[in-house]
Structure formats: C-alpha cells, structure tokens
N, C-alpha and C positions, 0 to 999 in steps of 0.2 A: 759094411757092417756097422749097424747103428747100436751102440752100446746101451743107449737109453731104453731100447726095446727088448733087451735080453732078460729072460726070467731071473737069472742070478742077480742081475743089477737091481731089478725091481724088488727082489727079496731083501737084498742088502739095504736098499733105500727105505723099505718099510721098517726094518730093524733099527736103522739109524733114527728114523722119525720117532719110533717108540721110545728109544733110549733118551732122546732129547726131551720128549714130553715128560718122561718120568723124572729126569733131572730138573726140569723147570718146575714141576709140581713140588719136588723136595725143597728147592730153593724158595718157592713161594711159602710153603708151610714153615720153613725155618725163619723166614722174614716175619711171618705172622707171629710166631712164637716170640721172637726177639722184640717185636713191637709191643706185644702184650706185657712182656717183662719190663720194658722201658716205661710204658704207661703206668704200670703198677708201682714201679719205683718212684715215679714222680707224684703219684697220688697218695702213697703211704707216708705217714708222718716220719720224719727223719729222727733217728735216735741221736745223731750227732748234734742236732740243733738245740737240744735240751740244756 
C-alpha cells in the first residue's frame, strides 16, 4: 500500500499546500506593510527633535 498514491492523501496534500501558500502571502503582506510604516517613520520629520 503506497500512501502517496491514495486520493485522500493527495487531497490532504493539496489542502496543506494551499494553506501554506495563503499563510506565506499573509506574512509577506504584513512584512510589506510593516516595512512601509518603518520607512515612513524614518522619512517623516520627528516631533521629538524640535
């Protein structure tokens, strides 16, 4: 019995790959958002340095 050739395993593997890709996309977008906020904070004039 080859578990890698079972349809249930293939379906589970496809769902896992989809979940991982969604998670990676969310992490990427969150990192992009955080990076933009950081760049904006460095580019904006500081109110504390006045």
